C-alpha positions, 0 to 999 in steps of 0.5 A: 050572784046577780049581775047588773048587766044580766046573766052570762050564757054559754053553749057547750058541745060534748064529745058526742056532738050534743049541745047544752046551754049553761048559765055561768054563775061564778069563776074562781082560780085555785093554784093557777087553775081557773074553774067555772061554775054553771047551771043548765038553763033548761033545768027546774031548780026544784028538780031532784036531778038539779046540780052544779056543773064545774068545768075548768079552763084549759088551753088547747092549740093556743085557745081556751077550752072548757073541760071536765074534771077527771079527778074526784078529789079535785072536783070535790075540793073545787065544789066545796070552794064554790059552795062556800062562796055562794053561802057567803054571798047569801049571808 
């Protein structure tokens, strides 16, 4: 998952106006939909609450935005794809 040019970071704002800084880990396309995997920057990897954040790229008013996955089945399928990719990279 390393990148010779360094990691990519994004700041997102939720519906309540809270800002979060995330580290972009990977991007995949499934069935014409683009999904991105992130980790929160300010979370310790040993923390039990540590978790992968998966967002999908949508278009709104001609601009790309990141949105949450509302469908649990879709989220589980995409999560498993990312985990499989990460496992391949570690092998």
